[in-house]
C-alpha positions as CSV (number, residue, x, y, z in Angstrom):
1,M,-75.6,-138.4,44.1
2,D,-78.4,-137.2,45.9
3,S,-80.3,-140.6,45.5
4,M,-83.8,-141.7,47.6
5,S,-83.5,-142.3,50.9
6,I,-86.7,-144.0,53.1
7,G,-86.3,-144.1,56.7
8,E,-88.9,-145.0,59.3
9,S,-90.6,-141.3,59.0
10,D,-94.0,-140.7,60.3
11,L,-95.6,-141.3,56.8
12,T,-94.0,-144.8,56.3
13,K,-94.9,-145.3,59.7
14,R,-98.3,-144.5,58.7
15,A,-98.5,-145.9,55.6
16,L,-97.3,-149.6,56.8
17,A,-98.2,-149.6,60.4
18,G,-99.6,-153.0,60.0
19,V,-96.2,-154.2,59.1
20,M,-93.7,-155.8,61.3
21,P,-91.3,-152.5,61.7
22,S,-87.8,-154.9,60.7
23,L,-89.9,-156.2,57.8
24,R,-91.1,-152.6,56.8
25,T,-87.6,-151.0,57.5
26,R,-86.1,-153.7,54.7
27,L,-89.1,-153.2,52.2
28,L,-89.2,-149.8,52.0
29,K,-85.2,-149.8,51.7
30,T,-85.5,-152.3,48.8
31,Y,-87.8,-150.8,47.3
32,A,-86.0,-146.9,47.2
33,Q,-82.9,-149.0,45.8
34,L,-84.9,-150.4,42.8
35,K,-86.3,-147.3,42.2
36,A,-83.0,-145.2,42.3
37,A,-81.1,-147.8,39.9
38,F,-84.1,-147.1,37.4
39,V,-83.9,-143.6,37.2
40,E,-80.0,-143.6,37.1
41,G,-80.1,-145.8,34.1
42,Q,-78.5,-149.0,35.9
43,F,-80.8,-151.4,34.4
44,D,-78.9,-154.4,35.5
45,A,-79.1,-153.1,39.2
46,C,-82.8,-153.3,38.6
47,G,-83.0,-157.0,38.6
48,L,-81.1,-157.5,41.9
49,R,-82.7,-155.0,43.7
50,A,-86.0,-156.3,42.5
51,G,-85.2,-159.7,43.9
52,K,-84.0,-158.4,47.1
53,F,-87.8,-156.8,47.0
54,C,-89.4,-159.5,46.5
55,E,-88.1,-161.8,49.1
56,I,-88.9,-159.1,51.5
57,A,-92.5,-158.7,50.3
58,L,-93.0,-162.7,50.1
59,R,-91.6,-162.5,54.3
60,V,-94.5,-159.6,54.4
61,L,-97.0,-161.9,53.3
62,Q,-96.0,-164.9,55.8
63,E,-95.9,-162.7,58.5
64,Y,-99.8,-161.5,57.5
65,F,-101.2,-164.6,57.0
66,A,-99.2,-167.0,59.6
67,G,-98.2,-165.2,61.9
68,T,-94.0,-165.9,61.0
69,H,-92.2,-166.0,58.3
70,I,-89.1,-167.3,57.0
71,A,-85.9,-165.5,58.9
72,L,-84.3,-162.5,57.2
73,G,-80.7,-164.0,57.5
74,Q,-82.2,-167.6,55.8
75,K,-82.5,-168.1,51.9
76,I,-85.9,-168.7,50.6
77,Q,-84.9,-172.4,48.9
78,N,-87.9,-172.3,46.4
79,F,-89.7,-169.2,46.0
80,K,-92.6,-170.5,43.6
81,V,-93.5,-173.1,46.6
82,E,-93.7,-170.5,48.7
83,C,-95.9,-168.3,46.8
84,D,-98.0,-171.2,45.7
85,R,-98.7,-172.0,49.4
86,I,-100.0,-168.5,50.3
87,E,-102.1,-168.9,46.8
88,Q,-103.8,-172.2,48.5
89,L,-105.1,-170.5,51.6
90,P,-109.1,-170.4,51.8
91,A,-110.5,-167.3,50.9
92,A,-111.3,-166.3,54.3
93,A,-107.8,-165.8,55.2
94,G,-107.4,-162.6,53.8
95,P,-108.0,-160.2,50.7
96,E,-107.6,-161.8,47.8
97,S,-104.9,-159.4,46.4
98,L,-102.9,-160.3,48.9
99,R,-103.6,-164.0,48.7
100,L,-103.5,-164.2,45.1
101,L,-102.7,-161.4,43.1
102,M,-99.5,-160.4,44.8
103,P,-98.3,-164.1,44.8
104,R,-98.4,-163.8,41.2
105,A,-96.9,-160.7,40.8
106,L,-94.0,-161.4,42.9
107,N,-93.2,-164.7,41.5
108,F,-93.6,-163.1,38.2
109,L,-91.3,-160.5,39.1
110,Y,-88.7,-162.9,40.5
111,S,-88.8,-165.1,37.6
112,L,-87.9,-161.8,35.4
113,R,-85.4,-161.3,37.6
114,N,-83.9,-164.8,37.4
115,K,-84.7,-165.6,33.6
116,R,-83.9,-162.8,31.5
117,G,-80.2,-162.1,32.4
118,I,-81.0,-159.4,34.6
119,G,-78.0,-159.7,37.1
120,H,-76.7,-162.6,35.4
121,V,-73.9,-163.6,33.6
122,G,-74.6,-165.7,30.2
123,G,-78.5,-165.0,30.6
124,D,-80.5,-165.6,27.2
125,V,-81.4,-162.0,27.3
126,D,-79.6,-159.2,28.1
127,A,-81.2,-156.6,30.6
128,N,-82.8,-153.6,29.3
129,E,-85.2,-150.6,30.0
130,I,-88.2,-152.3,29.7
131,D,-87.0,-155.5,31.7
132,A,-86.1,-152.6,34.5
133,A,-89.1,-150.6,33.8
134,T,-91.7,-153.7,34.4
135,C,-89.7,-154.4,37.4
136,V,-90.6,-150.9,38.8
137,R,-94.0,-150.8,37.8
138,V,-94.5,-154.5,39.6
139,A,-92.7,-153.4,42.7
140,D,-95.0,-150.2,42.6
141,W,-98.1,-152.1,42.2
142,C,-96.9,-154.3,45.0
143,L,-96.1,-151.5,47.7
144,S,-99.2,-149.6,46.9
145,E,-101.4,-152.8,47.8
146,L,-99.8,-153.2,50.9
147,I,-100.5,-149.5,51.6
148,R,-104.1,-149.6,50.4
149,I,-104.7,-152.9,52.8
150,F,-102.6,-152.0,55.5
151,H,-103.8,-148.3,55.7
152,N,-107.7,-148.6,54.6
153,L,-106.8,-146.5,51.7
154,S,-108.2,-146.1,47.8
155,I,-105.9,-147.4,45.0
156,E,-105.6,-143.8,44.1
157,E,-104.6,-142.8,48.0
158,A,-101.9,-145.3,48.1
159,Q,-100.5,-144.3,44.8
160,D,-100.1,-140.9,45.9
161,M,-98.8,-142.2,49.3
162,V,-96.3,-144.4,47.2
163,N,-95.2,-141.5,44.7
164,T,-94.5,-139.1,47.8
165,I,-92.3,-141.7,49.5
166,A,-90.3,-142.5,46.4
167,E,-90.0,-139.0,45.1
168,R,-86.7,-138.7,43.6
169,R,-85.1,-136.0,46.1
170,L,-84.2,-132.9,44.0
171,P,-84.3,-130.0,46.3
172,L,-83.3,-127.8,43.4
173,V,-86.5,-128.3,41.6
174,W,-90.4,-127.5,42.6
175,Q,-93.2,-129.2,40.8
176,I,-96.5,-127.1,41.0
177,Q,-99.7,-127.1,38.7
178,G,-98.0,-129.3,36.2
179,K,-94.9,-127.0,36.0
180,K,-91.1,-127.4,37.2
181,R,-89.1,-124.5,38.2
182,V,-85.2,-124.6,39.2
183,L,-85.3,-122.6,42.8
184,Q,-82.3,-120.7,42.4
185,N,-83.0,-118.3,39.8
186,H,-79.5,-117.3,39.5
187,L,-78.4,-120.1,37.7
188,N,-77.9,-119.6,33.9
189,Y,-80.4,-121.8,31.2
190,K,-77.9,-124.4,30.9
191,S,-77.7,-125.2,34.8
192,Q,-81.5,-125.2,34.5
193,V,-82.2,-127.2,31.7
194,L,-79.9,-129.9,33.3
195,L,-81.6,-130.1,36.5
196,L,-85.1,-129.8,34.7
197,L,-83.7,-133.0,32.4
198,Y,-82.4,-134.7,35.4
199,S,-85.7,-134.7,37.4
200,E,-87.1,-136.4,34.0
201,P,-84.5,-138.8,33.3
202,V,-86.1,-141.5,31.6
203,T,-89.4,-139.9,29.6
204,G,-87.2,-136.5,28.7
205,V,-88.9,-133.4,28.2
206,P,-90.7,-132.2,25.3
207,L,-88.6,-128.6,24.2
208,E,-91.6,-126.8,24.9
209,E,-91.9,-127.4,28.3
210,L,-88.5,-126.6,28.9
211,L,-89.5,-123.3,27.5
212,L,-92.1,-123.0,29.7
213,W,-90.4,-123.9,32.8
214,T,-87.5,-121.8,32.4
215,E,-89.6,-118.6,31.1
216,N,-87.6,-118.3,28.1
217,P,-89.4,-115.9,25.7
218,R,-87.5,-116.7,22.5
219,K,-87.6,-120.9,21.1
220,D,-84.8,-120.1,18.1
221,N,-82.6,-118.2,20.5
222,F,-83.1,-121.0,23.2
223,V,-82.3,-123.9,20.9
224,R,-79.5,-121.9,19.5
225,A,-77.7,-120.5,22.4
226,V,-78.8,-123.0,24.9
227,I,-79.9,-126.3,23.5
228,G,-77.5,-126.6,20.6
229,P,-74.5,-126.3,22.4
230,M,-75.5,-128.6,25.0
231,H,-76.5,-131.2,22.5
232,Q,-72.5,-130.7,20.7
233,E,-71.2,-131.4,24.1
234,R,-73.1,-134.4,24.7
235,L,-74.6,-133.3,27.8
236,I,-78.0,-133.7,26.4
237,E,-79.5,-135.6,23.1
238,F,-82.1,-133.1,20.9
239,D,-84.3,-134.9,19.1
240,R,-85.4,-132.4,16.4
241,I,-88.2,-134.2,14.8
242,A,-90.0,-135.3,18.1
243,N,-88.9,-131.8,19.5
244,F,-87.6,-133.9,22.6
245,V,-84.7,-133.4,24.6
246,F,-83.0,-136.1,27.2
247,I,-80.0,-135.8,29.5
248,S,-77.1,-138.0,29.1
249,P,-74.8,-140.0,31.6
250,K,-72.4,-137.0,31.1
251,G,-74.9,-134.5,32.1
252,S,-76.2,-136.3,34.9
253,R,-72.7,-136.6,36.1
254,V,-72.5,-132.7,36.1
255,V,-75.7,-132.2,38.1
256,E,-74.3,-134.6,40.6
257,E,-70.7,-133.5,40.8
258,Q,-71.5,-130.0,40.5
259,L,-75.2,-128.5,40.7
260,L,-76.6,-131.1,43.4
261,N,-73.6,-130.5,45.7
262,T,-74.0,-126.8,45.6
263,A,-77.5,-126.5,46.4
264,G,-77.1,-124.7,49.6
265,E,-74.5,-122.2,48.7
266,A,-76.5,-119.5,47.0
């Protein structure tokens, strides 16, 4: 799969220029892995990766406030206690969002990972999409806030930068002015639909938007000749009541094994 890859690009260096390079690299890597697990529907893995993200983000805060942090190879014995230590720092120590809000957010995220059965056999509640989505959104906020503080940006600018950093790499799909286009126009409607749905794996896409994005002029024929057969093949799920279309795991495999692998062959 063409999963997200985050390296030491100029963008990430600028976004988190105030973070120690060794921590910055690991923070961005664990964040990318968390996002990739979510878009792939690997909700159990989200918890494990959220835990790793928390452990690195906590070290970033320790380094920021104390000039030192628990060594990367050393286990954090009590995550909550370490978060509490940062919360108890005086107001003059630094921005309230890093001193109070983020330790609480990280502690919540770490507790969700530990207490809700994510990544643990015998947990009291099975990991599910809501838990995984919560992990992702909390991590989004934490990374956005770090970028906002270290790069002196507005919340909106920081979120835009996070969206750019965490963008799911899909070279065959182009997003422009609220629309999406499949760049290889030789692909048939079935392949275009799969690629477009693959770029929206969780929320799905309204049928009307698929018509717009593929520039298919006839809705009835589109449903009969393309959407219906794909639904029967279990490549997609077509909700006829809500008029929404979702990609299935089988459809995702077709994209990853056939369409993405031939992206540069046309």
